[in-house]
N, C-alpha and C positions, 0 to 999 in steps of 0.2 A: 623357286621364290629368284628374286634378281637378288635377295640380298645373297642367297648362297651362290649366284652366281659370280658375282664380286666377290666372293672371298678366294674363291676357285681361279679367277683370274688375275685378281688384282692387286689381294692381298700380299704383301712383303715377310709377312711373321713365319716364324719355322716350328717345327716339334710341337709342344704340347701345346702353346699360346696359337697357333696354327687352327689346333683339333678345338679349343676353346671355341674359338673365333667361328669354327665351323658350327658347332653345335646352336651357339646363339643365331646365327644366321638364321638354322633350322627351325627355331621358333619363333622368328620374327611374325608379325602377322598384321603389323600396322604398317604405314606409310615413315613415320616417323623414325621404324627399323629400332623398337625400344625393345628391351624383353628381360620381366623379372625373372633372374635364374639365383640358385641357392647353391650352399657348397657343394651340397649332397649329390646334387643330381651334377653339379662340375667336375666331381669326383667319379661319377659313373659313366661320365663321358669321356676320360680321360685315364678308364679305366686303372685307379691308385688308389689307394685309401688314408695318402699322405693331405692334407689340408694344406701344407708347404707346397706342395709340387701343384697344387692350383692356385695359390698366392701368386706364385713365379710366374706360372702363364699368364695370368692376366695381368699383371703386370709390364712381364713383356711386350701385349698386344698393344696397353694402353700407350709406353710409350713408342712404339712405332705408329699411331696416332690412327691403329685402326678399331680401336674401340673406347668409346670413354663411359664414366661410371657416373649418371644422370646422378644419382640417390644411394647415398650407401644403405647396406642391411641395417635393419630398427627391428628388434626383437626379431618378431616369430617374420616379420615381413623382410622378404631374402632382396638384396641389389635389383637396382634397375638400370644395363646396360644397354649401350646405345653406340649402331655403328655410323657415325658421322659421314662417311666417304661413301657408304652404299643410300643414302637418302638422294630419292629422284633417280637412281640408277636404276635405268633400261636394257634386259637383254638384247644385244646386237640380233635384226633381225634373221633366218637364217634361211641362206640360201636353197633351190630346190634340188641343187646335187646332192647325191646319199652322203653321205656324214666322210665315208671314208673315203668320199672323191673318185671313186670307179663309176662309168657308165654303164647304166643297163643296158643287156645283149639287144632289147627294142629299140630301144634310144641311138646304141651303135650300129647297128642295120638299115635305121632307117637317113641317119645324117655323115656326112664327110668325115673321113678321117681328115688330122691335125695334118698329116704329109701330102695333103691334095690327092692321093688315090681315091679312088672311085670303086666306091663300093660295086660287086657283081651284081644283084639283086637289084638296086636304084639305076643300073646302065641303064642308056637308052640304047636303041637297036643303032645309031651312028655312029654309036660310043664318043663323041662330046658328052658332055653335060649341062644339060642347060639350068640357068641360075633360075629361072621361074620354075622347075620341076618339082621342087618341095620348100616354096617359101620358107617353110617354119626352119628349115636346116640351114639357110641363108647370115654369112656372119655380119653382123654388123660392121659397117661401115672398114670394110678392107678388114678384120680384124678376124684372128684364124678359131676365134672361139666360135662354139658353135652352139646354135638354143634349137632345142626342138621341141614339136608339138607334141602335145598329151596324143593318148590315142583312143582311138574310136568315138571320139569326143568327150571324153573328161576331163575335168577340171585338173588344171596344173597343180602338180604337187605344192608347191609353195601356196596356192591357194588353200590349199584342205589343210596345210599346216598352221596359215594363220587364220580359219575356222575355228579351227579346233583350239588354239588359243584364246582364242575372244569368249567361248563360250567357258573356256576355264577361269577366264578375266573374269565374265556375269556371275558365274556359280559362285565366285570366292567374294565377290561383294554381296551377292544375297547371303553370305552363310558370316560379313564382318559383325554385323548386331549380335548374335549368339555367341563368336568368338570372345565380344568383349562382357555379354550377358554372363558365362563363362568365365573368364577374368575373374571377374567382379565378386563371383561368387567361391572363388577359389580354387578353381578347377583349370590348371594350365596346361595342357598337352599339346603334341607337336600336330601338325595339321597337313603329313606327307600320308599323301595316300591317294591311288589312281583318280583318274577324272572322272571315270562313271560315279565311283563313291560319294565324292563332289557332287555332282550334281543328286547324284538322292538326295543329300545332305539338302542342300537348297532346296530340292520342292519340298522335304520334310518340315523345312521353316516353312514356308507359304502356305503350306498345306494344316500343320499342327500346330504352328505359333512358337517362339521361342519360347514362352513360361514352361510350356509343356514338355520343352526338350530339356531344358535345364534342369529343372523337379526329377526327372530322370538321368540321367547325369549323375546328379547329386545321391541319388537313391539306389540308384550302381555302384555307386564310391563308397557308400558307406558298408554296401557286403563285401566288399575286399578287403583285405588286410595290407595289400601294397597299395602305390599310388598308384594308378591309371595315366599310363605316357603319353597314350595316342589315342585322335579322336576318332579314328578308326575303329577302335573297340566299343565305340557306339552306336556305329553305324544303322545295325538290322535293330535295336530297338527305336531307333527311333523313325526309320522308313515303316514303323507296327502303329507308330502311334494314332491315336484316331483324330480325322479333323477337326480342329478350333470349334466351338459352338456358335454360333455365330450372335453378335448382340440386340436389344431387340433397335430396329429402326424410328428414328425419327422423322415425324412426317413435316413438322418446318412450323414456320407461322403462314396461315393462308395465305393467299398471292390479291394485292390491293384487284377490286372489280374493276376500276377504272375509270368509276362511273364521275359524272363531271360533279354532282352535289355531296359525295366521300371525299372527307381528307384526307389524303395518302397518310397521315401521320395517327392519328385517334382515332383514323376507319369510323369514322361518326358520320351522319346526316343530319342537315337542321334543315325544320320543316314549319308551317305556319299552320295553323287549324281555323276552323270556319269565325272566332271570334278575334282572330286577328293576332294571337300567341304565338310566338316562335318560342319552338323547343326543340332540344339538341336528344337524338337515338343512336343505339347503337345501329351500320349499313346492315339491311335485311342481308345483301351477298357475302360480306366481308364474316359478318357475323349470325349465320342463321341459325344456330342454336339459341341464340340469346334474342333474337328475334320470334325464334318459338315461343321461350318462355315469358317474353314481354305481351305476346299475344292472349298467353295463356292466364 
């Protein structure tokens, strides 16, 4: 989640205040970066039995400006917390190089080193390096940094990362109504799970429907003494739910026949009999059943 990334990389809070911020960020499910969390949950997150420790951590996070109390606790309803500085925050795009900064052996063999030495495998017979031998390894604008082409037609690594990130965002967007329905039903869980599990949940939303998934979660919670904290606990049951029953299809109004004598609003026609009397009757094309009853 971007909120978690913001806390790790930009929050100035320390100690228990930082742990409390990380817990709140882990529970964020909306673009407003708001989360309801009770004292017991925060005590578990800080691994303490002291309510005073939790209160001091929340106070320190609020004083730093990293946390806001959008709504105080009321009765059995926990307080609503907000991460104001994380609202709208987007995780920076990752580069195609590995996180360690090391270059793969294959890329190292295909690209020229920074010191200008030429790799033996790529040396032409003349011993001079050609700038057109491998365009993928040519530096940009005389810069020393090189860019390597993918192997055997495989897509560049950063394209794969972006595609997987987009799929996770799409799956999480599909799950948003489910998350909201579960929260309204009193089930607040962490949605930290592998991307494949998130895709399975999104597929279950489209197949089984949100009401059936909420009922399953409520029934499952009733069978346990302790509170379920992770949505991953429901994944197997959700994926096994049957498809939602399709409702009856509405046939809709009969389209206008297009006849010049047929009124498009009332769907009636005005005719004149042998005695010169004019009468209005339902259009036989727009109202075929009415016409049969009239003829009978």
